[in-house]
DRENDRENDREN-749538 format. One record per residue (C-alpha): z, x, y; residue number from 0; chain. Coordinates in Angstrom, 2 decimals, decimal comma, always signed. Layout:
residues N
@Z:Z X:X Y:Y n:NUM chain:A
...
//
This chain:
residues 179
@Z:+75,43 X:+85,25 Y:-87,58 n:0 chain:A
@Z:+71,77 X:+86,22 Y:-87,43 n:1 chain:A
@Z:+69,08 X:+83,82 Y:-88,61 n:2 chain:A
@Z:+67,35 X:+84,75 Y:-91,88 n:3 chain:A
@Z:+64,13 X:+86,68 Y:-91,57 n:4 chain:A
@Z:+61,01 X:+84,69 Y:-92,06 n:5 chain:A
@Z:+58,47 X:+86,22 Y:-94,42 n:6 chain:A
@Z:+55,48 X:+87,78 Y:-92,68 n:7 chain:A
@Z:+52,35 X:+85,67 Y:-92,62 n:8 chain:A
@Z:+48,99 X:+87,19 Y:-93,42 n:9 chain:A
@Z:+46,73 X:+87,81 Y:-90,45 n:10 chain:A
@Z:+44,59 X:+84,84 Y:-89,52 n:11 chain:A
@Z:+40,98 X:+85,03 Y:-90,66 n:12 chain:A
@Z:+38,24 X:+85,36 Y:-88,08 n:13 chain:A
@Z:+37,33 X:+82,06 Y:-86,46 n:14 chain:A
@Z:+33,70 X:+81,63 Y:-87,45 n:15 chain:A
@Z:+31,37 X:+79,40 Y:-85,47 n:16 chain:A
@Z:+30,20 X:+77,77 Y:-88,72 n:17 chain:A
@Z:+31,30 X:+77,88 Y:-92,31 n:18 chain:A
@Z:+30,16 X:+81,38 Y:-93,24 n:19 chain:A
@Z:+30,98 X:+83,49 Y:-96,28 n:20 chain:A
@Z:+30,23 X:+86,95 Y:-97,54 n:21 chain:A
@Z:+29,06 X:+87,67 Y:-101,09 n:22 chain:A
@Z:+29,85 X:+91,38 Y:-101,49 n:23 chain:A
@Z:+28,56 X:+93,75 Y:-104,16 n:24 chain:A
@Z:+26,54 X:+96,85 Y:-104,85 n:25 chain:A
@Z:+23,60 X:+94,84 Y:-106,23 n:26 chain:A
@Z:+22,13 X:+97,87 Y:-108,01 n:27 chain:A
@Z:+20,14 X:+95,88 Y:-109,05 n:28 chain:A
@Z:+20,55 X:+92,19 Y:-108,29 n:29 chain:A
@Z:+20,77 X:+90,10 Y:-111,49 n:30 chain:A
@Z:+20,27 X:+86,41 Y:-112,19 n:31 chain:A
@Z:+24,07 X:+86,16 Y:-112,27 n:32 chain:A
@Z:+24,17 X:+87,37 Y:-108,66 n:33 chain:A
@Z:+21,38 X:+84,97 Y:-107,71 n:34 chain:A
@Z:+23,29 X:+82,08 Y:-109,31 n:35 chain:A
@Z:+26,46 X:+82,86 Y:-107,32 n:36 chain:A
@Z:+24,58 X:+83,28 Y:-104,02 n:37 chain:A
@Z:+22,64 X:+80,05 Y:-104,61 n:38 chain:A
@Z:+25,81 X:+78,10 Y:-105,35 n:39 chain:A
@Z:+27,58 X:+79,64 Y:-102,33 n:40 chain:A
@Z:+24,61 X:+78,63 Y:-100,16 n:41 chain:A
@Z:+25,20 X:+75,01 Y:-101,20 n:42 chain:A
@Z:+28,86 X:+75,25 Y:-100,14 n:43 chain:A
@Z:+28,59 X:+77,17 Y:-96,86 n:44 chain:A
@Z:+26,51 X:+76,92 Y:-93,71 n:45 chain:A
@Z:+25,60 X:+80,60 Y:-94,02 n:46 chain:A
@Z:+25,91 X:+83,24 Y:-96,73 n:47 chain:A
@Z:+25,82 X:+86,94 Y:-95,92 n:48 chain:A
@Z:+24,93 X:+88,99 Y:-98,98 n:49 chain:A
@Z:+26,71 X:+92,26 Y:-98,21 n:50 chain:A
@Z:+25,47 X:+95,32 Y:-100,02 n:51 chain:A
@Z:+28,41 X:+97,73 Y:-99,99 n:52 chain:A
@Z:+27,48 X:+101,29 Y:-100,84 n:53 chain:A
@Z:+28,68 X:+104,84 Y:-100,76 n:54 chain:A
@Z:+26,02 X:+107,13 Y:-99,24 n:55 chain:A
@Z:+27,37 X:+110,03 Y:-101,31 n:56 chain:A
@Z:+26,48 X:+108,19 Y:-104,54 n:57 chain:A
@Z:+22,94 X:+107,73 Y:-105,71 n:58 chain:A
@Z:+22,14 X:+104,37 Y:-107,23 n:59 chain:A
@Z:+19,16 X:+103,41 Y:-109,32 n:60 chain:A
@Z:+17,67 X:+101,78 Y:-106,21 n:61 chain:A
@Z:+17,88 X:+102,78 Y:-102,57 n:62 chain:A
@Z:+19,61 X:+100,43 Y:-100,17 n:63 chain:A
@Z:+16,30 X:+99,31 Y:-98,60 n:64 chain:A
@Z:+14,97 X:+98,60 Y:-102,12 n:65 chain:A
@Z:+18,07 X:+96,54 Y:-102,95 n:66 chain:A
@Z:+17,69 X:+94,57 Y:-99,72 n:67 chain:A
@Z:+14,06 X:+93,84 Y:-100,56 n:68 chain:A
@Z:+14,84 X:+92,79 Y:-104,14 n:69 chain:A
@Z:+17,64 X:+90,45 Y:-103,01 n:70 chain:A
@Z:+15,53 X:+88,97 Y:-100,23 n:71 chain:A
@Z:+12,75 X:+88,36 Y:-102,75 n:72 chain:A
@Z:+15,19 X:+86,62 Y:-105,11 n:73 chain:A
@Z:+16,94 X:+84,38 Y:-102,56 n:74 chain:A
@Z:+14,39 X:+84,23 Y:-99,74 n:75 chain:A
@Z:+13,76 X:+80,56 Y:-100,46 n:76 chain:A
@Z:+17,33 X:+79,78 Y:-99,34 n:77 chain:A
@Z:+17,22 X:+79,24 Y:-95,59 n:78 chain:A
@Z:+20,89 X:+79,97 Y:-94,98 n:79 chain:A
@Z:+21,18 X:+83,38 Y:-96,65 n:80 chain:A
@Z:+20,84 X:+86,75 Y:-94,97 n:81 chain:A
@Z:+21,17 X:+90,22 Y:-96,46 n:82 chain:A
@Z:+22,74 X:+93,30 Y:-94,91 n:83 chain:A
@Z:+24,13 X:+96,66 Y:-95,96 n:84 chain:A
@Z:+27,33 X:+98,46 Y:-95,05 n:85 chain:A
@Z:+28,49 X:+101,95 Y:-96,00 n:86 chain:A
@Z:+31,99 X:+103,29 Y:-96,52 n:87 chain:A
@Z:+33,84 X:+100,25 Y:-95,23 n:88 chain:A
@Z:+36,24 X:+97,58 Y:-96,41 n:89 chain:A
@Z:+34,72 X:+94,21 Y:-97,22 n:90 chain:A
@Z:+37,26 X:+92,54 Y:-94,90 n:91 chain:A
@Z:+35,82 X:+94,60 Y:-92,04 n:92 chain:A
@Z:+32,37 X:+93,28 Y:-92,96 n:93 chain:A
@Z:+33,80 X:+89,74 Y:-92,91 n:94 chain:A
@Z:+35,29 X:+90,38 Y:-89,46 n:95 chain:A
@Z:+32,02 X:+91,84 Y:-88,18 n:96 chain:A
@Z:+29,93 X:+88,85 Y:-89,30 n:97 chain:A
@Z:+32,58 X:+86,23 Y:-88,48 n:98 chain:A
@Z:+33,22 X:+85,07 Y:-92,06 n:99 chain:A
@Z:+36,60 X:+83,65 Y:-93,01 n:100 chain:A
@Z:+35,79 X:+83,67 Y:-96,73 n:101 chain:A
@Z:+34,17 X:+85,74 Y:-99,39 n:102 chain:A
@Z:+32,74 X:+84,42 Y:-102,64 n:103 chain:A
@Z:+32,74 X:+86,33 Y:-105,91 n:104 chain:A
@Z:+31,52 X:+85,39 Y:-109,35 n:105 chain:A
@Z:+33,77 X:+85,78 Y:-112,38 n:106 chain:A
@Z:+32,33 X:+86,36 Y:-115,84 n:107 chain:A
@Z:+35,58 X:+86,68 Y:-117,76 n:108 chain:A
@Z:+39,33 X:+87,06 Y:-117,65 n:109 chain:A
@Z:+38,78 X:+90,80 Y:-117,25 n:110 chain:A
@Z:+36,88 X:+90,16 Y:-114,01 n:111 chain:A
@Z:+39,72 X:+87,88 Y:-112,85 n:112 chain:A
@Z:+42,37 X:+90,50 Y:-113,61 n:113 chain:A
@Z:+40,34 X:+93,07 Y:-111,64 n:114 chain:A
@Z:+39,49 X:+90,79 Y:-108,70 n:115 chain:A
@Z:+42,81 X:+88,99 Y:-108,15 n:116 chain:A
@Z:+44,78 X:+91,95 Y:-106,72 n:117 chain:A
@Z:+41,87 X:+92,72 Y:-104,40 n:118 chain:A
@Z:+41,80 X:+89,10 Y:-103,24 n:119 chain:A
@Z:+45,52 X:+89,29 Y:-102,46 n:120 chain:A
@Z:+45,11 X:+92,58 Y:-100,60 n:121 chain:A
@Z:+42,13 X:+91,28 Y:-98,62 n:122 chain:A
@Z:+44,12 X:+88,21 Y:-97,57 n:123 chain:A
@Z:+47,10 X:+90,43 Y:-96,67 n:124 chain:A
@Z:+44,92 X:+92,73 Y:-94,56 n:125 chain:A
@Z:+42,88 X:+90,13 Y:-92,73 n:126 chain:A
@Z:+43,56 X:+86,55 Y:-93,76 n:127 chain:A
@Z:+40,12 X:+86,36 Y:-95,38 n:128 chain:A
@Z:+40,19 X:+84,06 Y:-98,39 n:129 chain:A
@Z:+38,41 X:+84,90 Y:-101,64 n:130 chain:A
@Z:+36,84 X:+82,08 Y:-103,59 n:131 chain:A
@Z:+35,91 X:+82,63 Y:-107,22 n:132 chain:A
@Z:+32,96 X:+80,91 Y:-108,85 n:133 chain:A
@Z:+32,85 X:+80,80 Y:-112,64 n:134 chain:A
@Z:+29,70 X:+82,45 Y:-113,92 n:135 chain:A
@Z:+26,98 X:+80,43 Y:-115,53 n:136 chain:A
@Z:+27,93 X:+80,61 Y:-119,24 n:137 chain:A
@Z:+24,43 X:+81,80 Y:-120,13 n:138 chain:A
@Z:+24,87 X:+84,84 Y:-117,86 n:139 chain:A
@Z:+28,44 X:+85,98 Y:-118,56 n:140 chain:A
@Z:+27,22 X:+89,05 Y:-120,44 n:141 chain:A
@Z:+24,98 X:+90,25 Y:-117,59 n:142 chain:A
@Z:+25,95 X:+93,11 Y:-115,30 n:143 chain:A
@Z:+23,86 X:+95,52 Y:-113,26 n:144 chain:A
@Z:+25,10 X:+98,53 Y:-115,20 n:145 chain:A
@Z:+24,42 X:+96,93 Y:-118,60 n:146 chain:A
@Z:+20,95 X:+95,81 Y:-117,50 n:147 chain:A
@Z:+20,10 X:+99,38 Y:-116,45 n:148 chain:A
@Z:+21,39 X:+100,79 Y:-119,74 n:149 chain:A
@Z:+19,43 X:+98,30 Y:-121,84 n:150 chain:A
@Z:+16,21 X:+99,04 Y:-119,93 n:151 chain:A
@Z:+16,84 X:+102,79 Y:-120,16 n:152 chain:A
@Z:+16,84 X:+102,52 Y:-123,97 n:153 chain:A
@Z:+13,84 X:+100,22 Y:-124,19 n:154 chain:A
@Z:+15,55 X:+96,83 Y:-124,47 n:155 chain:A
@Z:+14,29 X:+93,58 Y:-122,99 n:156 chain:A
@Z:+16,17 X:+92,08 Y:-120,04 n:157 chain:A
@Z:+13,59 X:+89,44 Y:-119,15 n:158 chain:A
@Z:+15,37 X:+86,29 Y:-118,01 n:159 chain:A
@Z:+18,47 X:+88,24 Y:-116,96 n:160 chain:A
@Z:+17,05 X:+89,61 Y:-113,71 n:161 chain:A
@Z:+14,49 X:+88,27 Y:-111,22 n:162 chain:A
@Z:+10,88 X:+89,14 Y:-112,12 n:163 chain:A
@Z:+10,55 X:+91,61 Y:-109,22 n:164 chain:A
@Z:+13,68 X:+93,42 Y:-110,45 n:165 chain:A
@Z:+12,32 X:+93,57 Y:-114,00 n:166 chain:A
@Z:+9,12 X:+95,19 Y:-112,72 n:167 chain:A
@Z:+11,08 X:+97,62 Y:-110,54 n:168 chain:A
@Z:+13,43 X:+98,55 Y:-113,40 n:169 chain:A
@Z:+10,56 X:+99,30 Y:-115,73 n:170 chain:A
@Z:+8,91 X:+101,42 Y:-113,04 n:171 chain:A
@Z:+12,12 X:+103,29 Y:-112,28 n:172 chain:A
@Z:+14,04 X:+103,78 Y:-115,52 n:173 chain:A
@Z:+12,21 X:+101,99 Y:-118,33 n:174 chain:A
@Z:+10,93 X:+103,83 Y:-121,38 n:175 chain:A
@Z:+7,36 X:+103,68 Y:-122,45 n:176 chain:A
@Z:+7,55 X:+101,79 Y:-125,74 n:177 chain:A
@Z:+3,94 X:+102,39 Y:-126,71 n:178 chain:A
//
């Protein structure tokens, strides 16, 4: 008689030297919802790596260096946050590279949860990296980068939904002259 097979265990996450997490996203552009999640993650972890994940074949509203600058401007007051960019890679590989055993993502709704949960399971299966979900600030659940860009494109006001530097950059890049 052979012993029953034991189920496979997910790979062990990287062994970070401190409690470090990754907050992944495209951040095109960073919104106050993003800033809220990064700020809250910074209170929970020793270090937060804001990972801009991008596809060089796709053109965003802002270049990667512009996104880095806008994020650094928005969270520069947090001493334990750094910003970096990675192209054409899995977020778990970014976690491995920076020595993070966790990633933190914000959830605005059940739709976000339904989208993010299978990815969290796959990321844990691939690498052992855990995904932690933070509920969005209720005043920001309607805010997304794509919606912000669309509203600005058609002359709407997104003040209070994005950092001031982002608002200025959006108006310079895609805003309509309402005069």
